[in-house]
C-alpha positions as CSV (number, residue, x, y, z in Angstrom):
1,M,32.4,-137.4,-108.9
2,I,28.9,-136.8,-110.2
3,T,26.4,-136.7,-107.4
4,K,22.8,-137.8,-107.9
5,T,21.7,-134.2,-107.5
6,L,24.1,-133.0,-110.2
7,A,23.1,-135.9,-112.5
8,R,19.4,-135.1,-112.1
9,A,20.1,-131.5,-112.7
10,A,22.0,-132.3,-115.9
11,A,19.2,-134.6,-117.1
12,A,16.7,-131.8,-116.4
13,L,18.7,-129.6,-118.6
14,V,18.4,-132.1,-121.4
15,V,14.6,-132.0,-121.0
16,A,14.6,-128.2,-121.0
17,A,16.7,-128.2,-124.1
18,A,14.3,-130.5,-125.9
19,V,11.4,-128.2,-125.2
20,L,13.1,-124.9,-125.6
21,A,14.7,-126.0,-128.9
22,L,11.2,-126.3,-130.4
23,V,10.0,-123.0,-129.0
24,S,13.2,-120.9,-129.6
25,T,12.1,-120.0,-133.1
26,L,8.8,-118.8,-131.8
27,S,10.5,-116.7,-129.2
28,A,13.3,-115.3,-131.4
29,Q,11.0,-114.2,-134.2
30,G,9.6,-111.3,-132.3
31,R,6.2,-110.6,-130.8
32,Q,4.1,-113.6,-131.8
33,A,2.3,-114.9,-128.7
34,P,3.3,-118.4,-127.6
35,P,0.7,-121.3,-127.6
36,P,-1.2,-121.8,-124.4
37,E,0.8,-124.9,-123.4
38,Y,4.2,-123.0,-123.7
39,N,4.5,-121.8,-120.1
40,E,3.4,-125.2,-118.8
41,L,6.1,-127.0,-120.8
42,V,8.8,-124.6,-119.7
43,A,7.7,-124.9,-116.1
44,A,7.6,-128.7,-116.3
45,S,11.0,-128.9,-117.9
46,K,12.5,-127.2,-114.8
47,I,11.2,-129.8,-112.3
48,V,14.2,-131.7,-111.0
49,D,12.3,-134.6,-109.3
50,P,11.8,-137.1,-112.2
51,A,8.7,-138.6,-110.7
52,V,6.9,-135.3,-110.4
53,R,8.2,-134.2,-113.8
54,L,6.9,-137.4,-115.3
55,R,3.4,-136.9,-114.0
56,E,3.4,-133.3,-115.2
57,F,4.4,-134.1,-118.7
58,E,1.9,-136.9,-118.9
59,R,-0.8,-134.4,-117.7
60,I,0.2,-131.9,-120.4
61,K,0.2,-134.6,-123.1
62,A,-3.4,-135.5,-122.2
63,A,-4.5,-131.9,-122.0
64,F,-3.0,-130.9,-125.3
65,P,-3.3,-133.9,-127.7
66,E,-2.8,-131.6,-130.8
67,T,0.2,-129.7,-129.5
68,R,3.0,-129.1,-132.0
69,F,5.4,-130.0,-129.2
70,M,4.3,-133.7,-128.9
71,E,7.7,-135.0,-129.9
72,A,9.4,-133.0,-127.1
73,I,6.8,-134.1,-124.6
74,D,7.4,-137.8,-125.5
75,A,11.1,-137.3,-125.2
76,S,10.7,-135.7,-121.8
77,I,8.5,-138.5,-120.6
78,M,11.0,-141.0,-121.7
79,Q,13.8,-139.0,-120.0
80,A,12.0,-139.0,-116.7
81,K,11.4,-142.8,-116.9
82,V,15.1,-143.3,-117.7
83,E,16.1,-141.3,-114.6
84,L,13.7,-143.5,-112.5
85,S,15.3,-146.7,-113.8
86,G,17.7,-148.3,-111.4
87,S,19.8,-150.4,-113.7
88,L,21.8,-150.1,-116.9
89,E,19.7,-152.8,-118.5
90,A,16.4,-151.0,-117.7
91,V,17.8,-147.7,-119.1
92,L,18.9,-149.3,-122.4
93,A,15.5,-151.1,-122.8
94,L,13.7,-147.8,-122.5
95,Q,16.0,-146.1,-124.9
96,A,15.8,-148.9,-127.4
97,D,12.0,-148.5,-127.5
98,F,12.3,-144.8,-128.1
99,M,15.0,-145.2,-130.7
100,A,12.8,-147.6,-132.7
101,K,10.2,-144.8,-133.2
102,G,12.8,-142.4,-134.7
103,R,12.1,-141.0,-138.2
104,G,13.9,-138.5,-140.4
105,S,16.5,-136.4,-138.6
106,S,15.6,-138.0,-135.3
107,R,17.4,-141.1,-136.5
108,L,20.6,-139.0,-136.7
109,L,20.1,-137.0,-133.5
110,N,18.6,-139.5,-131.1
111,P,21.8,-141.6,-130.7
112,S,23.7,-138.7,-129.1
113,T,20.7,-137.8,-127.0
114,M,20.5,-141.3,-125.7
115,A,24.3,-141.3,-125.0
116,V,24.0,-138.1,-123.0
117,Q,21.1,-139.4,-121.0
118,L,23.1,-142.5,-120.1
119,V,26.3,-140.8,-119.0
120,N,24.3,-138.2,-116.9
121,H,22.1,-140.9,-115.3
122,P,21.7,-140.4,-111.5
123,N,23.0,-144.0,-110.9
124,I,25.8,-143.8,-113.4
125,L,28.4,-144.5,-110.7
126,A,26.7,-147.8,-109.9
127,F,26.7,-148.8,-113.6
128,D,29.5,-151.0,-115.0
129,P,31.8,-148.5,-116.8
130,Q,32.6,-151.1,-119.5
131,G,28.9,-151.7,-120.1
132,V,28.3,-147.9,-120.4
133,L,31.2,-147.6,-122.8
134,K,29.8,-150.4,-125.0
135,A,26.4,-148.8,-125.1
136,V,27.8,-145.4,-126.0
137,L,30.0,-146.9,-128.7
138,D,26.9,-148.7,-130.1
139,Y,25.1,-145.3,-130.2
140,R,28.1,-143.8,-132.0
141,A,27.9,-146.6,-134.6
142,Q,24.1,-145.9,-135.0
143,A,24.8,-142.2,-135.5
144,R,27.4,-142.9,-138.2
145,K,25.1,-145.3,-140.0
146,A,22.2,-142.8,-139.9
147,A,24.5,-140.1,-141.2
148,A,25.2,-142.2,-144.3
149,D,21.5,-142.7,-145.0
150,E,19.5,-140.2,-147.0
151,A,16.4,-141.0,-145.1
152,S,17.9,-139.3,-142.1
153,F,17.7,-135.9,-143.8
154,E,14.1,-136.1,-145.0
155,G,12.6,-132.6,-144.7
156,V,16.0,-131.0,-143.9
157,P,17.0,-128.2,-146.4
158,A,20.1,-129.2,-148.4
159,E,22.1,-126.2,-147.1
160,Q,21.6,-127.4,-143.5
161,R,22.4,-131.1,-143.9
162,D,26.2,-130.8,-143.5
163,D,25.7,-128.7,-140.3
164,L,23.2,-131.2,-138.9
165,K,25.5,-134.2,-139.7
166,T,28.5,-132.4,-138.1
167,Y,26.6,-131.6,-135.0
168,A,25.2,-135.1,-134.5
169,L,28.5,-136.9,-135.1
170,S,30.6,-134.5,-133.0
171,A,28.1,-134.7,-130.1
172,V,28.2,-138.5,-129.8
173,E,32.0,-138.4,-130.2
174,L,32.3,-136.2,-127.1
175,V,30.2,-138.6,-125.1
176,A,32.4,-141.4,-126.3
177,A,35.4,-139.5,-125.0
178,R,33.7,-139.2,-121.6
179,A,32.8,-142.9,-121.5
180,Y,36.4,-143.9,-122.4
181,L,37.7,-141.6,-119.7
182,S,35.4,-143.2,-117.1
183,A,36.4,-146.7,-118.2
184,G,40.1,-145.7,-117.8
185,D,41.1,-145.8,-121.5
186,L,42.9,-142.4,-121.7
187,P,44.4,-142.9,-125.2
188,K,41.1,-143.5,-126.7
189,A,39.5,-140.7,-124.7
190,K,42.0,-138.4,-126.3
191,T,41.4,-139.8,-129.7
192,S,37.7,-139.1,-129.4
193,L,38.3,-135.6,-128.1
194,D,40.6,-134.9,-131.1
195,A,37.9,-136.3,-133.4
196,Y,35.3,-134.1,-131.8
197,R,37.4,-131.0,-132.4
198,Q,38.3,-132.0,-136.0
199,A,34.6,-132.4,-136.7
200,G,34.0,-128.8,-135.7
201,G,32.6,-129.5,-132.2
202,A,32.1,-126.4,-130.0
203,T,34.6,-125.9,-127.2
204,G,32.0,-125.2,-124.6
205,G,31.6,-126.4,-121.0
206,N,30.9,-130.0,-122.0
207,F,34.1,-130.3,-124.0
208,Q,36.1,-128.4,-121.4
209,Y,34.8,-130.7,-118.6
210,V,35.9,-133.9,-120.4
211,A,39.2,-132.4,-121.5
212,A,39.9,-131.2,-118.0
213,G,39.2,-134.7,-116.6
214,L,41.7,-136.2,-119.1
215,A,44.3,-133.6,-118.4
216,E,43.9,-134.1,-114.6
217,K,44.3,-137.9,-115.0
218,Q,47.4,-137.4,-117.1
219,G,48.9,-135.1,-114.4
220,R,48.6,-131.9,-116.4
221,N,47.1,-130.0,-113.5
222,A,47.6,-126.4,-114.6
223,E,45.9,-127.2,-117.9
224,A,43.1,-129.1,-116.1
225,L,42.5,-126.2,-113.8
226,D,42.2,-123.8,-116.7
227,L,39.7,-126.1,-118.4
228,Y,37.6,-126.7,-115.3
229,L,37.5,-122.9,-114.7
230,S,36.2,-122.4,-118.3
231,A,33.5,-125.1,-117.7
232,A,32.6,-123.6,-114.4
233,V,31.9,-120.2,-116.0
234,E,29.1,-122.0,-117.9
235,E,28.0,-123.7,-114.6
236,Y,28.6,-127.1,-116.2
237,M,28.0,-130.0,-113.9
238,D,30.3,-129.9,-110.9
239,A,33.1,-128.1,-112.7
240,A,33.2,-125.3,-110.1
241,D,33.7,-127.9,-107.3
242,R,36.4,-129.7,-109.3
243,A,38.1,-126.4,-110.2
244,K,38.2,-125.3,-106.6
245,A,39.6,-128.6,-105.3
246,L,42.3,-128.6,-107.9
247,Y,43.1,-124.9,-107.3
248,A,43.6,-125.7,-103.6
249,R,45.7,-128.7,-104.4
250,I,48.0,-126.6,-106.7
251,N,48.2,-123.5,-104.5
252,G,48.0,-125.1,-101.1
253,K,44.8,-123.1,-100.3
254,S,41.6,-122.1,-101.9
255,D,42.1,-118.3,-101.2
256,G,41.9,-116.5,-104.5
257,F,39.8,-119.1,-106.3
258,E,36.7,-116.8,-106.7
259,A,38.9,-114.1,-108.2
260,A,40.4,-116.6,-110.6
261,L,36.9,-117.7,-111.6
262,A,35.7,-114.1,-112.1
263,A,38.8,-113.4,-114.3
264,K,38.0,-116.4,-116.4
265,A,34.4,-115.3,-116.8
266,K,35.6,-112.0,-118.2
267,A,38.2,-113.4,-120.6
268,L,37.6,-114.6,-124.1
269,P,36.9,-118.4,-124.1
270,F,39.5,-118.9,-126.9
271,H,42.7,-117.4,-128.2
272,P,42.3,-115.8,-131.7
273,E,45.2,-116.0,-134.2
274,P,46.9,-112.6,-134.3
275,F,45.8,-110.2,-137.1
276,K,48.2,-109.7,-140.0
277,A,47.8,-106.4,-141.8
278,P,47.0,-106.9,-145.5
279,A,49.8,-106.1,-147.9
280,G,49.1,-103.0,-150.0
281,W,46.2,-101.9,-147.9
282,K,44.3,-99.1,-149.7
283,G,42.5,-97.6,-146.7
284,K,39.2,-99.7,-146.7
285,A,37.9,-100.4,-143.3
286,V,35.1,-102.9,-142.8
287,L,32.0,-102.3,-140.8
288,A,30.7,-105.2,-138.7
289,E,27.2,-104.8,-137.1
290,L,25.7,-107.2,-134.5
291,F,22.0,-107.2,-133.5
292,T,21.8,-109.0,-130.1
293,G,19.9,-109.1,-126.9
294,S,21.0,-109.6,-123.3
295,E,18.1,-112.0,-122.8
296,C,19.0,-114.1,-125.8
297,P,21.0,-117.3,-124.9
298,P,22.1,-118.1,-128.5
299,C,23.5,-114.6,-128.7
300,V,26.3,-115.4,-126.3
301,G,28.4,-117.1,-129.0
302,A,28.0,-114.1,-131.4
303,D,28.6,-111.6,-128.6
304,L,31.9,-113.2,-127.6
305,A,32.9,-113.6,-131.2
306,F,32.5,-109.8,-131.7
307,D,34.5,-109.2,-128.5
308,A,37.2,-111.2,-130.1
309,L,36.9,-109.2,-133.3
310,V,37.4,-106.0,-131.3
311,E,40.5,-107.5,-129.6
312,T,42.0,-108.9,-132.8
313,F,41.5,-106.2,-135.5
314,P,42.9,-102.7,-135.0
315,A,40.2,-100.1,-135.3
316,K,41.8,-98.7,-138.5
317,Y,40.7,-101.9,-140.2
318,L,37.5,-102.8,-138.5
319,A,34.6,-100.7,-137.1
320,V,32.2,-102.6,-134.8
321,L,28.7,-101.5,-133.9
322,V,26.4,-103.6,-131.5
323,Y,22.7,-102.9,-131.3
324,H,20.5,-104.3,-128.5
325,L,17.0,-105.4,-129.3
326,P,14.0,-106.8,-127.3
327,I,14.3,-110.3,-128.9
328,P,13.4,-112.7,-127.4
329,R,12.7,-110.4,-124.3
330,P,13.2,-106.7,-123.5
331,D,16.7,-105.4,-123.2
332,P,17.4,-102.3,-121.1
333,M,20.2,-101.2,-123.5
334,M,18.0,-100.8,-126.5
335,N,17.3,-97.3,-127.9
336,P,15.9,-95.5,-130.9
337,A,19.2,-96.0,-132.8
338,S,19.0,-99.7,-132.4
339,E,15.4,-99.8,-133.7
340,A,16.3,-97.6,-136.7
341,R,19.1,-99.9,-137.8
342,Q,16.9,-103.0,-137.2
343,K,14.3,-101.6,-139.5
344,A,16.9,-100.5,-142.1
345,Y,18.1,-104.1,-142.4
346,G,14.8,-105.9,-141.7
347,V,16.2,-107.8,-138.8
348,T,13.6,-110.1,-137.1
349,S,15.8,-112.4,-135.0
350,T,18.9,-112.3,-132.8
351,P,21.7,-112.7,-133.2
352,T,22.0,-111.2,-136.7
353,V,25.3,-110.1,-138.1
354,V,25.7,-107.7,-141.0
355,I,29.2,-107.2,-142.5
356,D,29.8,-104.1,-144.7
357,G,26.0,-103.7,-145.1
358,T,25.4,-106.7,-147.4
359,A,26.8,-109.9,-145.9
360,K,24.1,-111.0,-143.4
361,S,24.3,-114.1,-141.3
362,L,22.0,-115.5,-138.6
363,G,22.5,-117.8,-135.6
364,G,24.9,-117.9,-132.7
365,G,25.2,-120.4,-129.9
366,A,26.4,-120.8,-126.4
367,R,29.8,-119.7,-125.1
368,G,31.5,-122.7,-126.7
369,A,30.3,-121.6,-130.2
370,A,32.2,-118.3,-130.0
371,E,35.4,-119.6,-131.6
372,G,33.5,-121.0,-134.6
373,K,31.5,-117.8,-135.1
374,F,34.6,-115.7,-134.8
375,G,36.2,-117.8,-137.6
376,Q,33.1,-117.4,-139.7
377,F,33.1,-113.6,-139.3
378,R,36.8,-113.3,-139.7
379,S,36.8,-115.2,-143.0
380,T,34.2,-112.7,-144.3
381,I,36.0,-109.6,-143.1
382,E,39.5,-110.2,-144.2
383,P,38.9,-110.5,-148.0
384,L,37.0,-107.2,-147.9
385,L,40.0,-105.3,-146.5
386,G,41.7,-105.5,-149.9
387,A,39.0,-103.5,-151.7
388,E,39.4,-99.9,-152.9
389,P,37.5,-97.6,-150.5
390,G,34.5,-95.9,-152.1
391,V,35.3,-92.8,-150.1
392,A,38.1,-91.6,-147.8
393,L,37.0,-90.6,-144.3
394,K,38.3,-88.8,-141.3
395,V,36.8,-88.1,-137.9
396,Q,37.9,-86.6,-134.6
397,A,35.9,-86.4,-131.3
398,S,36.3,-84.6,-128.0
399,L,34.1,-84.4,-124.9
400,A,33.2,-81.1,-123.4
401,G,30.8,-81.5,-120.4
402,N,27.8,-83.3,-121.8
403,T,28.7,-82.8,-125.4
404,V,30.7,-84.9,-127.8
405,K,32.0,-82.5,-130.4
406,L,32.9,-84.0,-133.8
407,A,35.0,-82.8,-136.7
408,F,34.7,-85.1,-139.8
409,D,35.8,-85.0,-143.4
410,H,35.5,-87.0,-146.6
411,D,37.0,-86.6,-150.0
412,K,33.7,-86.6,-151.9
413,A,29.9,-86.6,-151.6
414,V,28.7,-89.9,-153.1
415,T,25.3,-89.6,-154.8
416,G,22.7,-92.0,-153.3
417,A,24.8,-92.6,-150.1
418,E,24.1,-91.9,-146.4
419,Y,26.8,-90.4,-144.3
420,L,26.3,-91.6,-140.7
421,L,27.8,-91.0,-137.3
422,A,27.4,-93.5,-134.5
423,L,28.1,-92.9,-130.8
424,V,29.5,-96.1,-129.2
425,Q,30.2,-97.1,-125.6
426,D,33.2,-99.4,-125.4
427,E,31.8,-101.3,-122.3
428,Q,28.5,-101.5,-120.5
429,E,28.1,-103.7,-117.5
430,H,24.8,-105.5,-117.3
431,K,24.0,-109.1,-116.5
432,G,21.0,-110.2,-118.4
433,G,19.3,-113.6,-118.8
434,N,22.0,-115.0,-121.0
435,G,24.7,-114.4,-118.4
436,V,26.9,-112.0,-120.4
437,E,28.1,-109.4,-117.9
438,V,30.1,-106.9,-120.0
439,H,28.7,-105.7,-123.4
440,R,31.2,-104.2,-125.9
441,M,30.7,-101.5,-128.5
442,V,27.1,-100.7,-127.5
443,V,25.5,-98.1,-129.9
444,R,24.1,-95.2,-127.9
445,D,23.0,-92.8,-130.7
446,L,23.1,-92.5,-134.4
447,R,22.7,-89.5,-136.7
448,G,23.0,-88.6,-140.4
449,V,25.0,-85.7,-141.7
450,D,24.9,-83.8,-145.0
451,P,28.1,-84.5,-146.9
452,S,27.7,-81.1,-148.6
453,G,27.2,-79.2,-145.4
454,A,29.3,-78.2,-142.4
455,K,31.8,-80.8,-141.4
456,T,31.1,-80.5,-137.7
457,A,28.5,-82.2,-135.5
458,E,27.6,-82.9,-131.9
459,F,26.1,-85.6,-129.7
460,D,24.3,-84.1,-126.7
461,L,24.7,-86.9,-124.2
462,A,21.9,-85.7,-121.9
463,A,19.6,-85.6,-124.9
464,S,20.7,-89.0,-126.0
465,E,20.0,-90.4,-122.5
466,K,16.6,-88.8,-122.4
467,A,15.7,-90.1,-125.9
468,A,16.6,-93.6,-124.7
469,D,14.8,-93.3,-121.5
470,D,11.6,-92.0,-123.3
471,Y,12.0,-95.0,-125.7
472,L,12.2,-97.5,-122.8
473,T,9.1,-95.8,-121.1
474,A,7.1,-96.1,-124.3
475,F,8.2,-99.7,-124.8
476,E,7.2,-100.5,-121.2
477,K,3.7,-99.1,-121.8
478,G,3.2,-100.9,-125.1
479,Y,4.7,-104.3,-124.3
480,T,1.9,-106.9,-124.0
481,R,3.7,-110.3,-124.0
482,V,4.3,-110.0,-120.3
483,P,1.2,-108.5,-118.5
484,G,2.2,-105.6,-116.2
485,F,5.8,-105.6,-117.5
486,K,8.1,-103.1,-115.7
487,W,11.8,-102.5,-116.2
488,Q,13.8,-103.7,-113.3
489,V,16.8,-101.6,-114.5
490,R,17.4,-99.1,-117.3
491,R,20.7,-98.8,-119.0
492,N,20.2,-95.5,-120.8
493,A,22.9,-93.7,-118.9
494,I,26.0,-93.0,-121.0
495,A,29.3,-93.1,-119.2
496,R,31.5,-90.1,-119.8
497,R,34.5,-92.4,-120.6
498,G,35.2,-95.2,-123.0
499,L,33.3,-93.5,-125.8
500,K,34.0,-93.9,-129.5
501,V,32.6,-92.5,-132.7
502,V,32.2,-94.4,-135.9
503,Y,31.8,-92.4,-139.2
504,F,30.6,-94.5,-142.1
505,V,29.1,-94.1,-145.6
506,Q,26.5,-96.5,-146.9
507,E,24.8,-96.8,-150.3
508,K,21.0,-96.4,-149.8
509,S,20.0,-98.8,-152.6
510,T,22.3,-101.7,-151.9
511,G,23.3,-101.2,-148.3
512,K,26.9,-101.6,-149.2
513,V,29.3,-99.8,-146.8
514,L,31.8,-97.7,-148.8
515,N,34.1,-97.1,-145.9
516,A,34.2,-96.5,-142.1
517,V,36.5,-94.8,-139.6
518,V,36.7,-95.0,-135.8
519,A,37.9,-92.3,-133.3
520,D,38.1,-92.3,-129.5
521,V,36.3,-89.5,-127.8
522,R,39.1,-87.6,-126.0
């Protein structure tokens, strides 16, 4: 059951998303100062009471008539009015007025937004389920009609149109599944869920919540529990309460539920297809690099996708390096090595992925986007494994006190190439603003070596820790976006376990990675 408090909280999230979607580019692009109304918009979007929120957004609209966020403000005002409406008819009248004003891509996106507003309404349990279903199906029809109209893509770059269309149509299909479920039509709820997945919809908390409800009503309780737990990890609606109740029903008691939820939070949100070694492999390993931030919500999908890469590909085929950056906000795991690679690639936003030095991709998503991002990265990596390696590499590493001693080798010195050694920590625990608690393959230090010189090197861990600490101190002093900023915690300490070394060779002119090799520090 969706309580009024939960429904209002869910609606507030819709408001927050409307505002933050427009400011995310500003935040993610680095150090540009936000406009003066930014903090007021964010604060207003977090107000749960719709009457208070309505007054605040109307005040902001009057105070900043030229704001670039006027569309988000109008949407937020309408959202608050919808929440304050006591009948289905009143809600639909407000939404119809708003829909009539839609232009361009809004014509495509607004139907799913209206459908979400409706099913999350505080009084949804008092509304006629059949009436709600009819309205949602009308919105689905409007979205489909808009998707077939070129006017809906005015101003949208051609390369982004398919993604926009997929998002809009899959989003409204998921709401249709929820409406069918509430109306008791389980076969059509399943059909809509299947259509959502076939359209490429993300398997996040919203999908898992509806799929869990369907599984529970069909008597598939174990499957329903697993899905509710997954949705609870994302704190979606009342998924945690539903999961706990179902857990107690299955096990006869609720003891052990918190442990089950914690285990689900640490597990991958999907099950990757097993890796198949390429036939006739010639020794080429691919290097996958991720620039991320623990305060970056859209980085979650890319982070988890990289976790899945680590779990799926044996290290002899894939080397993974993850760099933490202060985008959109400071990250206590960043260090000089991260900044050096950021500058080398010209990275300005997170998440950014670079595969084998040349294939760059931007964008991530929430937890539910991880499976899609994993598929994208995997489809880039696997064809590269069939290439001839530009150089053959070997590396061994051992820990003696505070020193990682390295012995490396290569079959040739390639003119115009860099020979680089990266020190990597397999796992670092830190819960940042995006909720990720365990970070994989964190780069701790990076150094170049002379391919014509001695084939030994060292990482002084104490020196690496001090360099990172000094870097964090300098950043703290020079960071101006937050007046008086101070680190709450520093993650410059390097654990003396779970360390790895990646040795790779990269062309200076093109950035192409000729080969890479990974070794555990023993």
